[in-house]
Each structure stands twice: as C-alpha cells, then as structure tokens.
C-alpha positions as CSV (number, residue, x, y, z in Angstrom):
1,M,120.5,16.1,-28.4
2,N,120.1,17.9,-24.8
3,V,119.5,21.7,-24.9
4,P,120.9,23.4,-21.8
5,H,118.7,25.3,-19.8
6,S,119.9,28.3,-20.5
7,S,118.7,28.3,-23.6
8,L,115.3,27.6,-23.0
9,I,114.8,30.4,-21.0
10,T,116.7,32.2,-23.3
11,L,114.3,31.2,-26.1
12,A,111.4,31.9,-24.3
13,L,112.2,35.4,-23.3
14,L,112.7,36.1,-27.4
15,F,109.4,34.4,-27.5
16,L,107.7,37.0,-24.8
17,Q,108.9,39.7,-26.1
18,L,107.9,39.2,-29.7
19,S,104.3,38.2,-28.5
20,G,104.4,41.2,-26.4
21,A,105.4,43.6,-29.7
22,S,103.3,42.5,-31.6
23,G,100.7,44.2,-30.2
24,G,100.2,47.7,-29.5
25,K,97.7,49.6,-27.3
26,I,94.9,51.1,-29.9
27,L,92.7,54.3,-28.6
28,V,89.0,54.3,-30.5
29,F,86.7,57.8,-30.7
30,P,84.2,55.8,-33.2
31,L,81.0,56.9,-34.3
32,D,77.8,55.5,-32.9
33,G,74.7,53.9,-35.3
34,S,75.5,52.5,-38.7
35,H,79.7,53.6,-38.3
36,W,79.5,51.8,-35.5
37,V,79.4,48.9,-37.6
38,N,82.1,49.1,-39.4
39,M,84.8,50.2,-36.8
40,N,83.7,46.9,-34.9
41,V,84.5,45.0,-37.7
42,L,88.1,46.9,-38.0
43,I,88.1,46.2,-34.2
44,E,87.4,42.3,-34.4
45,A,90.1,42.3,-36.8
46,L,92.9,44.2,-34.9
47,H,92.0,42.0,-31.5
48,A,92.6,38.9,-33.3
49,K,96.3,40.2,-33.9
50,G,96.8,40.8,-30.5
51,H,96.4,44.4,-30.5
52,K,94.7,46.0,-26.7
53,I,92.0,48.4,-27.4
54,T,89.9,51.2,-25.2
55,V,87.1,52.9,-26.7
56,I,85.5,55.5,-25.8
57,R,81.6,55.8,-26.0
58,A,78.7,58.0,-24.5
59,S,76.5,56.9,-21.4
60,D,73.1,56.7,-24.1
61,S,74.9,55.1,-26.9
62,W,73.2,52.7,-29.1
63,Y,75.6,50.3,-29.9
64,I,78.9,50.6,-28.5
65,S,78.4,48.0,-25.4
66,E,80.2,49.1,-22.0
67,K,81.6,45.4,-22.0
68,S,83.0,43.2,-24.1
69,P,85.4,40.7,-25.1
70,L,87.4,43.2,-27.8
71,Y,87.3,46.1,-25.5
72,T,88.0,48.2,-22.2
73,S,85.3,51.0,-22.7
74,V,85.5,54.3,-20.9
75,T,81.9,56.1,-20.7
76,L,81.5,59.5,-21.0
77,T,77.9,60.8,-19.6
78,G,76.0,62.8,-21.6
79,N,74.4,62.9,-25.3
80,G,75.4,61.3,-28.1
81,F,74.4,60.2,-30.7
82,Q,70.7,59.1,-29.9
83,Q,69.5,61.9,-28.2
84,N,66.7,63.0,-30.4
85,F,67.6,61.1,-33.9
86,D,64.7,59.1,-34.1
87,T,62.4,62.6,-34.2
88,F,65.0,63.9,-37.0
89,L,64.8,60.8,-38.8
90,S,60.6,61.1,-38.5
91,Q,60.6,64.7,-39.8
92,Q,63.4,63.7,-42.8
93,L,60.4,61.4,-44.0
94,D,57.6,62.9,-43.4
95,I,58.9,65.8,-45.7
96,R,59.9,63.3,-48.1
97,L,56.4,61.7,-47.9
98,R,54.5,64.8,-48.6
99,S,56.2,65.4,-51.3
100,K,53.7,64.5,-54.4
101,Q,54.1,67.3,-56.4
102,T,56.6,67.3,-59.7
103,S,57.1,71.0,-60.0
104,F,60.3,72.9,-59.4
105,W,59.3,75.1,-56.5
106,S,58.5,71.8,-55.0
107,R,61.1,70.1,-55.4
108,M,63.0,73.6,-54.1
109,W,60.6,74.0,-51.2
110,T,61.2,70.4,-50.6
111,Q,64.9,70.5,-50.3
112,R,65.0,73.5,-48.6
113,E,62.9,71.6,-45.8
114,L,65.1,68.8,-45.7
115,N,68.2,71.0,-45.3
116,R,66.6,72.8,-42.6
117,V,65.5,69.9,-40.3
118,T,69.3,68.3,-41.4
119,V,71.5,71.5,-40.5
120,E,69.1,71.8,-37.0
121,Q,69.5,68.0,-36.1
122,F,72.9,67.9,-37.0
123,T,74.0,71.2,-35.1
124,Q,72.4,70.1,-32.2
125,F,74.5,66.8,-32.6
126,H,77.7,68.4,-32.7
127,K,76.6,70.0,-29.7
128,G,75.9,67.5,-27.9
129,M,79.6,66.2,-28.2
130,S,81.9,69.5,-28.1
131,E,79.8,69.0,-24.3
132,L,81.0,65.2,-24.0
133,L,84.8,66.5,-25.1
134,I,84.6,69.7,-22.6
135,Q,83.8,66.7,-19.9
136,M,86.5,64.4,-20.9
137,F,89.6,67.5,-21.3
138,E,88.1,68.7,-18.4
139,D,88.5,65.6,-16.4
140,K,92.5,65.5,-15.6
141,N,92.6,62.3,-13.8
142,L,91.3,61.0,-17.3
143,M,94.0,62.6,-19.8
144,Q,96.3,61.4,-17.0
145,S,95.5,57.8,-17.4
146,F,95.3,58.3,-21.5
147,L,99.0,59.2,-21.0
148,D,99.4,56.8,-18.7
149,A,98.2,54.0,-20.8
150,K,101.1,55.5,-23.6
151,Y,98.5,54.3,-26.7
152,D,100.7,53.6,-29.8
153,V,97.0,55.4,-32.4
154,V,94.4,56.9,-32.2
155,L,91.3,55.1,-34.1
156,T,88.9,57.4,-34.9
157,D,85.8,57.9,-37.5
158,P,86.2,61.9,-38.0
159,G,82.3,62.4,-38.6
160,I,82.9,63.5,-35.2
161,G,85.4,65.7,-33.8
162,G,87.0,63.8,-30.7
163,G,89.6,61.8,-32.0
164,E,91.6,64.7,-34.1
165,M,91.9,67.0,-30.6
166,L,92.8,63.8,-28.4
167,A,96.1,62.4,-31.2
168,R,96.9,66.1,-31.2
169,W,96.5,66.4,-27.2
170,L,97.7,62.8,-26.5
171,Q,101.2,63.8,-29.4
172,V,100.3,59.8,-30.5
173,P,99.6,59.1,-34.4
174,L,95.9,59.0,-36.0
175,V,94.5,56.5,-38.4
176,F,91.0,57.6,-39.7
177,N,88.2,55.3,-40.4
178,V,86.6,57.7,-43.4
179,R,83.9,58.5,-45.4
180,W,82.3,61.6,-44.3
181,T,83.8,63.9,-41.6
182,V,82.4,67.4,-39.9
183,L,84.2,68.7,-42.7
184,G,82.5,66.8,-46.1
185,E,83.0,64.1,-47.7
186,G,87.0,62.8,-47.1
187,H,88.3,63.3,-50.2
188,F,87.7,67.4,-50.6
189,L,89.1,68.1,-47.1
190,V,92.5,65.7,-48.0
191,A,92.9,65.3,-52.0
192,P,92.7,67.5,-55.1
193,S,88.8,67.4,-56.4
194,P,88.7,69.9,-59.2
195,L,84.6,70.3,-59.9
196,S,84.6,70.1,-63.2
197,Y,84.7,66.3,-63.0
198,I,84.4,65.4,-59.6
199,P,80.3,65.3,-58.1
200,F,79.9,67.5,-54.6
201,T,78.1,66.0,-51.9
202,A,74.2,65.0,-52.3
203,T,74.4,66.2,-56.2
204,E,73.2,62.9,-57.3
205,L,75.8,63.5,-60.4
206,T,78.5,61.6,-62.2
207,D,82.0,62.2,-63.3
208,K,80.2,63.3,-66.5
209,M,78.4,66.6,-66.0
210,T,76.9,68.9,-68.7
211,F,77.3,73.1,-68.9
212,P,74.8,73.5,-66.1
213,Q,75.1,70.6,-64.1
214,R,78.6,71.9,-63.5
215,I,77.4,74.9,-62.5
216,K,75.6,73.8,-60.1
217,N,78.0,71.4,-58.8
218,V,80.1,74.8,-58.4
219,I,77.0,76.6,-56.7
220,S,76.2,73.5,-54.4
221,Y,80.0,73.5,-53.6
222,I,80.5,76.8,-52.0
223,L,77.4,76.4,-50.1
224,G,77.1,73.0,-48.8
225,M,81.4,73.8,-47.5
226,Y,79.6,77.0,-45.5
227,T,76.9,75.0,-44.4
228,M,78.9,72.7,-42.7
229,S,81.4,75.0,-41.6
230,C,77.9,76.7,-39.6
231,I,76.9,73.0,-38.3
232,A,80.6,72.4,-37.1
233,G,82.6,75.2,-36.5
234,P,81.1,77.1,-33.8
235,H,81.1,74.2,-31.6
236,Y,84.5,72.6,-32.1
237,K,86.8,75.8,-32.4
238,P,86.3,77.0,-28.9
239,I,87.4,73.6,-27.7
240,V,90.6,74.0,-30.1
241,K,91.1,77.7,-29.3
242,K,90.6,77.0,-25.0
243,Y,93.0,73.4,-25.3
244,F,95.5,73.9,-28.1
245,G,95.8,77.5,-28.6
246,P,94.5,79.9,-30.7
247,D,97.4,79.4,-33.4
248,V,95.8,75.4,-33.6
249,D,93.7,75.9,-37.2
250,Y,90.5,73.3,-36.5
251,A,90.8,71.8,-39.8
252,S,94.3,71.8,-39.6
253,L,93.5,68.7,-36.6
254,F,92.0,66.2,-39.1
255,L,95.0,67.1,-41.9
256,D,97.0,65.6,-39.1
257,A,95.8,61.9,-40.1
258,D,99.0,59.7,-41.0
259,I,96.5,57.0,-42.9
260,W,92.8,57.7,-44.0
261,L,91.3,54.0,-44.1
262,M,88.4,55.1,-47.0
263,R,85.1,53.1,-47.1
264,N,84.9,52.6,-50.7
265,D,86.8,52.0,-53.6
266,F,86.9,52.9,-57.7
267,V,84.8,50.4,-58.3
268,F,82.2,52.6,-56.2
269,E,83.5,55.1,-56.4
270,F,84.3,58.1,-60.1
271,P,87.8,57.9,-60.6
272,R,89.4,61.0,-58.9
273,P,92.3,62.5,-57.7
274,T,93.6,61.1,-54.7
275,M,96.8,60.9,-52.0
276,P,99.5,58.3,-51.3
277,N,97.4,58.4,-47.1
278,I,95.2,57.4,-48.3
279,V,93.7,53.8,-48.2
280,Y,90.8,52.3,-50.0
281,M,89.3,49.5,-48.1
282,G,85.4,49.7,-49.7
283,G,83.7,46.6,-49.0
284,F,85.8,45.5,-46.0
285,Q,82.9,44.4,-43.9
286,C,82.3,42.5,-46.7
287,K,81.9,38.1,-45.6
288,P,81.2,35.0,-47.7
289,A,77.4,34.0,-47.0
290,K,76.6,31.6,-44.7
291,P,73.7,29.3,-44.4
292,L,70.6,30.6,-43.6
293,P,68.5,29.3,-40.4
294,A,66.3,26.0,-41.1
295,D,63.2,27.9,-41.6
296,L,64.2,31.1,-43.5
297,E,66.2,28.5,-45.9
298,E,63.0,26.7,-46.4
299,F,61.2,29.5,-47.8
300,V,63.8,30.8,-49.8
301,Q,63.4,27.4,-51.4
302,S,60.3,27.4,-52.0
303,S,60.8,30.3,-54.1
304,G,61.9,27.8,-56.9
305,D,63.8,29.5,-59.9
306,H,61.7,32.2,-59.6
307,G,64.1,33.3,-56.6
308,V,63.9,35.6,-53.8
309,I,63.5,39.2,-53.7
310,V,65.1,40.9,-50.4
311,M,63.9,44.2,-48.7
312,T,65.8,46.7,-45.7
313,L,65.9,49.5,-44.9
314,G,69.1,49.7,-42.6
315,T,69.1,49.6,-39.0
316,L,67.5,53.2,-38.5
317,V,63.9,52.6,-40.2
318,A,62.5,49.6,-39.4
319,K,58.8,50.5,-40.4
320,L,57.2,52.9,-42.9
321,P,53.8,54.7,-42.4
322,Q,50.9,52.9,-43.3
323,D,49.7,53.9,-46.6
324,V,53.8,53.3,-47.3
325,A,53.9,49.8,-46.9
326,E,50.5,49.3,-47.8
327,E,51.5,49.8,-51.4
328,I,54.7,47.9,-50.9
329,A,53.4,45.2,-49.8
330,A,51.0,45.4,-52.5
331,A,53.5,45.5,-55.5
332,F,55.5,42.8,-53.9
333,A,51.9,40.5,-53.9
334,Q,51.9,40.6,-58.0
335,L,55.0,39.3,-58.3
336,P,55.5,35.3,-58.6
337,Q,58.7,35.5,-56.7
338,K,59.2,34.7,-52.4
339,V,59.9,38.6,-50.7
340,V,61.9,38.5,-47.6
341,W,61.3,42.2,-46.2
342,R,62.5,43.2,-42.5
343,Y,59.3,45.2,-41.3
344,T,58.2,45.5,-37.6
345,G,55.0,47.9,-38.6
346,P,51.2,47.0,-38.1
347,R,50.9,44.3,-40.9
348,P,49.4,46.0,-43.9
349,A,46.4,44.3,-45.5
350,S,47.6,44.1,-48.9
351,L,50.7,41.5,-48.4
352,G,50.6,38.5,-50.3
353,N,51.5,34.8,-49.4
354,N,54.6,35.2,-51.3
355,T,55.9,37.7,-48.7
356,L,57.7,37.0,-44.8
357,T,58.1,40.0,-42.5
358,V,60.6,39.9,-40.0
359,N,62.1,42.0,-36.9
360,W,65.8,40.8,-38.3
361,L,67.1,39.2,-41.7
362,P,70.5,38.4,-41.9
363,Q,71.3,40.5,-44.9
364,K,74.8,39.2,-46.2
365,D,73.7,35.7,-45.8
366,L,70.2,36.6,-48.1
367,L,72.5,38.1,-50.7
368,G,75.1,35.5,-51.1
369,H,72.3,33.0,-51.5
370,P,72.0,32.1,-55.0
371,K,68.1,32.3,-55.1
372,T,68.7,35.8,-54.4
373,R,67.2,38.1,-58.0
374,V,67.0,41.9,-55.8
375,F,67.6,43.7,-53.1
376,V,65.4,46.9,-52.2
377,T,67.4,49.2,-50.1
378,H,68.0,53.0,-48.3
379,G,71.0,53.0,-50.1
380,G,73.2,52.9,-47.0
381,T,76.9,52.7,-47.8
382,N,76.9,48.8,-46.1
383,G,73.9,47.4,-48.2
384,V,75.2,49.1,-51.0
385,Q,78.9,47.5,-50.8
386,E,77.4,44.1,-49.9
387,A,75.3,43.9,-53.0
388,I,78.4,45.2,-55.0
389,Y,80.5,42.2,-53.1
390,H,77.1,39.4,-53.9
391,G,76.4,40.5,-57.7
392,V,72.9,41.3,-56.6
393,P,71.0,44.3,-58.3
394,V,69.4,46.8,-56.3
395,V,66.1,48.1,-56.4
396,G,66.9,51.8,-54.7
397,L,64.6,53.5,-52.1
398,P,67.1,56.6,-50.6
399,L,65.6,58.6,-47.5
400,F,68.0,60.4,-46.4
401,F,72.1,61.3,-45.5
402,D,74.8,59.8,-48.8
403,Q,71.7,57.2,-49.8
404,P,70.6,59.4,-53.5
405,D,73.9,60.1,-53.5
406,N,75.2,55.8,-53.3
407,L,72.2,54.8,-55.4
408,S,73.0,56.7,-58.1
409,R,76.5,55.7,-58.4
410,I,74.8,52.1,-58.5
411,R,72.5,53.7,-61.3
412,A,75.7,55.2,-62.8
413,K,77.1,51.7,-63.4
414,G,73.7,49.9,-64.7
415,G,73.3,48.4,-61.5
416,A,70.0,50.5,-59.9
417,V,66.5,51.4,-60.3
418,I,66.0,54.4,-58.2
419,V,62.0,54.7,-56.9
420,D,61.0,58.3,-55.0
421,I,59.7,57.5,-52.2
422,G,57.6,60.1,-52.1
423,M,56.3,59.6,-55.3
424,L,55.9,55.4,-54.6
425,D,52.8,53.9,-55.8
426,R,52.0,49.9,-55.7
427,H,52.4,50.6,-60.2
428,M,55.8,52.5,-60.2
429,F,57.3,50.1,-57.4
430,A,56.2,46.6,-59.1
431,D,57.8,47.7,-62.3
432,A,61.0,48.7,-60.9
433,L,61.3,45.8,-59.3
434,K,60.0,43.5,-62.6
435,T,62.8,46.1,-64.0
436,A,65.1,44.7,-62.2
437,L,64.4,41.3,-62.5
438,H,64.2,40.7,-66.1
439,D,66.5,43.4,-67.7
440,S,69.5,40.9,-67.9
441,S,71.1,44.4,-68.1
442,Y,70.5,45.1,-64.3
443,R,72.6,41.4,-63.1
444,E,75.5,41.6,-65.7
445,N,76.6,45.0,-64.4
446,M,76.3,43.8,-60.5
447,Q,78.4,40.8,-61.3
448,S,80.6,42.8,-63.2
449,L,81.1,45.1,-60.0
450,S,81.6,41.9,-58.4
451,R,84.4,40.5,-60.0
452,L,86.1,43.7,-60.2
453,H,86.0,44.1,-56.3
454,R,87.3,41.0,-55.4
455,D,90.2,40.9,-57.7
456,Q,93.1,42.8,-55.1
457,P,96.0,41.3,-54.4
458,M,95.0,41.5,-50.7
459,K,91.5,41.4,-49.0
460,P,90.5,45.5,-47.7
461,L,90.3,44.6,-44.6
462,D,93.5,42.9,-44.2
463,Q,94.7,45.7,-46.1
464,A,93.0,48.2,-43.3
465,V,95.0,46.2,-40.5
466,F,98.7,46.2,-41.9
467,W,98.1,50.0,-42.9
468,V,97.0,50.8,-38.6
469,E,99.6,47.9,-37.5
470,Y,102.1,50.2,-40.0
471,V,101.7,53.2,-38.6
472,I,102.6,51.7,-35.1
473,R,105.3,50.1,-36.4
474,H,106.9,53.0,-37.8
475,K,105.5,55.9,-35.1
476,G,103.1,57.5,-37.8
477,A,103.8,57.7,-41.3
478,R,104.7,61.4,-42.1
479,H,106.4,60.7,-45.1
480,L,102.8,60.1,-46.6
481,Q,101.9,63.8,-46.0
482,S,101.2,66.2,-48.8
483,Q,103.0,69.7,-47.9
484,S,99.5,70.9,-49.5
485,N,97.9,70.2,-46.2
486,K,100.6,73.0,-44.7
487,M,99.5,75.7,-47.4
488,S,97.6,78.0,-47.9
489,W,94.7,78.3,-50.8
490,F,96.3,81.6,-52.7
491,V,99.5,79.1,-52.1
492,Y,98.4,75.8,-52.9
493,N,97.1,77.8,-56.5
494,S,100.1,79.4,-57.4
495,L,98.5,82.3,-57.6
496,D,101.4,84.2,-55.8
497,V,103.5,82.9,-58.7
498,I,101.1,84.1,-61.3
499,A,100.7,87.1,-59.9
500,A,104.6,87.7,-59.8
501,L,105.1,86.5,-63.9
502,L,102.2,88.7,-64.8
503,T,103.8,91.6,-63.4
504,A,106.8,90.4,-65.0
505,V,105.4,89.7,-68.2
506,M,103.5,93.2,-68.0
507,V,107.2,95.2,-66.9
508,I,109.4,93.6,-70.0
509,T,105.8,95.0,-72.1
510,F,106.2,98.6,-70.6
511,S,110.1,98.8,-70.7
512,C,109.2,97.6,-74.9
513,I,107.0,99.6,-75.5
514,S,109.0,102.9,-73.8
515,V,111.8,101.8,-75.7
516,V,110.0,101.8,-78.8
517,R,108.2,104.8,-78.2
518,L,111.2,106.5,-77.1
519,L,113.7,105.4,-80.3
520,W,110.4,106.4,-82.8
521,R,111.1,110.1,-81.0
522,I,114.5,110.4,-81.9
523,I,114.5,109.2,-84.6
524,F,111.2,111.5,-86.4
525,T,112.4,114.1,-84.2
526,G,116.2,113.6,-86.0
527,K,114.6,113.6,-89.5
528,K,113.0,116.8,-88.7
529,V,115.4,118.6,-87.5
530,K,117.8,118.0,-90.5
531,R,114.8,119.9,-92.7
532,E,114.5,122.5,-91.2
C-alpha cells in the first residue's frame, strides 16, 4: 500500500511535536555534599526521560561538576558549601571524642558545645549562600536569561534558601527534593505535627514517649525552632524584603512548593499526619547490587561461612584520630569475619589480617552481597536506607547532624546497635559487633523492613519522576496545597472560634444567672410585702 507523501510529512511533524512536548525545562538549585548525591540520581532519571536540565552551582562546589552530559550548569562565583566545612567536622568530632564522662553535667556540656559549633558553622554557611543569592539577583543578564529560558519548574533542596526565591521570582512551579529545610525538618513546616507522639529533630525519641520525654520533646521543639530561625532568618529575610517586598513572609516561600518529594517513608519514619502534596520516595537511590571488582570479590569469598563486615563513615569522614582507629582495628581483629573498611588514615598497628582498608568501596554492591553480615555506619540517610533496602543489620557510630536520629529509628525497629564514639573502646565495639552478628533478631528485623520497603506498586524513583512531570504537565499542583498554609497560628488552632464560643457560653450563663436572681428577688420580695 502506497502512503501519500503528505501523510508521511504530517506523521513526521506529529512525531516531532510529541517528542518536543514530552521533555520539560527544569531549573535545579541543589545543595552540595551528600545532598547532591541524591539530587543527581533524580537528575539522571529526569534526563533519561528527555527533560532539559540546568543546574546552578557555586564556583567552589565539592561534587557538582561544571560540565556534565546530564545538564547545563550556571556557576556563581563565591563561597558555597565547602567553606570551612572540614574545620567544622573536625571540631564536632573532637568534641564528641572528648566526651568521656557519663555524668549529666558532662553530657550537657558536650551538647552545649556541639550546638555552639553547629550554630556558628551554619550561620557562616547561610551567610555565604545569601551573598551568592544577592550576586545572582543583581546580575540582570543572568536573571533575564532565566526568564527567557521559560522553565517549566524549579527543583530544589530547601536545605538552602535559594530555590524557593528563584521559583517565586520566575513565577514557575516549585518542587522540593527534601527532608530538611532551613527552617527545620520538612514535616514540621508543612504538616500537622503533634508533639505528643511526633519526636522533634535530634531528640532521639520514638512515637511512644513517657511524660518526662514529652516535656523534653516540647522544650526541644521550642528551643530548636527558635535557634533555626536565628541561624537562617537574618541572612535570607533581608533578601526577600529587598526583591519581593516587605509584605512577603520568608516562610511562605517554602509553603509555596507544589510537591514535596520526601526522602523517607513509613518503613523508616514513625507513623504521623501528612499532606496530599507530600510524596514519599525513601530509598529512591537504592538499586540491586552489581558484581564486585574481581579482587574485592575474591577477598569477600575468602570469608567462607563467617561472612563480611562493611564499614564506612560516609563521604565526609574518611579517617579518624589514630587512637580511635586503633580501637576499631583491634575489635575487628578479634572476629572471624573478614572486614572491608573505607579508611584513608595511617595504617593502625592493631589491624588484623582479616581487615582490608580501602580508599573507596562500592557500598551498594557490598551491602547487596550475600556474604555481608553487618554494616558499620555513621548513620547518614543514604547509608541507612541502603541497609534497609538490602536487609543488613547496622552497628551505628553517629557523628553529627541527623545521624543519631536516623540510627535511633533503626534501633527502635530492632535493626541497629548504637555505640557512642566518645566512649568507644575495642571491647565495647567488639561486643556491639557480636550482638549484631549473632543475635538473629537484628537480621530478621532488617529483612522484614526490606520486604516492606520493596513491596510498593511503583518504585520510589519512578514515583518521584512522575510527580515532577505531573507538575510540568499541569503547571503546578495548587489543588493539593492545604489552606492551612495561609492561616495564622491563631486561626489554624481555632482560638478565635474557641474564644467566641466561650464568650457566648459566658453571656448565656450570665444571662441565666441574672434571670434567676431577678425571679428570686421578685418571688421573695413579693412574699415579704404580703406578710406586712
């Protein structure tokens, strides 16, 4: 059958139109460090679907490359994530390692010092980010190029206060890749969060709290929210006032987000109220294990039935003080298991023949290996979720940020043993490893969490991509936003209604009392008159 030439042309044009319509234009304002690892996974998936992506980066970026086959970059000159961060991590670790006392006042002093260092560092960090934002907004040519590009959506990590400003300025939909915002954990900003059973950040509490724990939770919430507002607000609020006017509330920019792609789920998180525009994609970066390099596979197989222990403290901590490393190495040397340890410091004298130290290790592939028995981790979100995905018990050495909270959640679900690195010695660490190795409940609980996590109608990454494309197709998702975002705390808690109802009750009560008193006087006054 001969197809008319005009029909072929029409089909070709239709195909080109459909191909062009399938890809959106996405502007990404990411946070560097381990957060970029998460964002890059999402960028890869969006690029594979045909979307054109532009990434804004700082000139001193750690991980965000200027050139990439996945995106076009826009580089802002200035200090971003990296400035003084190594010093900050060293200070935090040093404070934890000096915390050898177990008394209440010693713990209070340690926490106070950790808080002080954290506040100072993040104040400097947000100051640097605010300077980058001012530079960006003052660059008229750059801002005009953003307008001319006609982006369909801004994708950002609200751990920094830039993407939401850019989305408001460009008047385009906003999608968060989120767990933390500059104003605290994402749920506390956008969803109902009753403190009676929702543990606040860094308290290491569960959803089953005693009365003293609830007191601690409320006090932690009040102090924590105030502290976070003092860290970020003074740097970002003047920018909002200058470029958006005095009537725009800084927090309202976050509440403008059409979709919150939340980097956790209810396998990891405790059950809690949520909102229709929160999409859970916990473990979206997890993938089935790939074969190990030949030399590493040979070492793993040499473990026999004893299996392998994998240890890494994340991308930011590749070495430890020598005395701590010696204790860890000595503990490993006591065990029949083989150990793969990512460690770049001087070789510990107590290192056993069963331990292989490496500069880098394929974490996902090792965790998915059938011979892996325990994962020793600092408790970063990525590592914890990969342990859940592969069903591997955890021995936790929390260091900073959300790590203690992450590990406490896995411990509450029966999958982790936690060791205070400030109190660590070879005997304590070896005991923790033996508990996770030989108490079968830890592996069973993690395997159960793994089955729950995998039993979903759609893979978390596919779901995240769907909702970004949903926002592009419908030019936002305002119908999923709650009206509560626009209410004052007074109206949100119905205090005006309660006040009105109490007033009505008081008026009715007062009126009834007045009528009764009046009748009482008439009746008894009338009787007295008759007797006279």
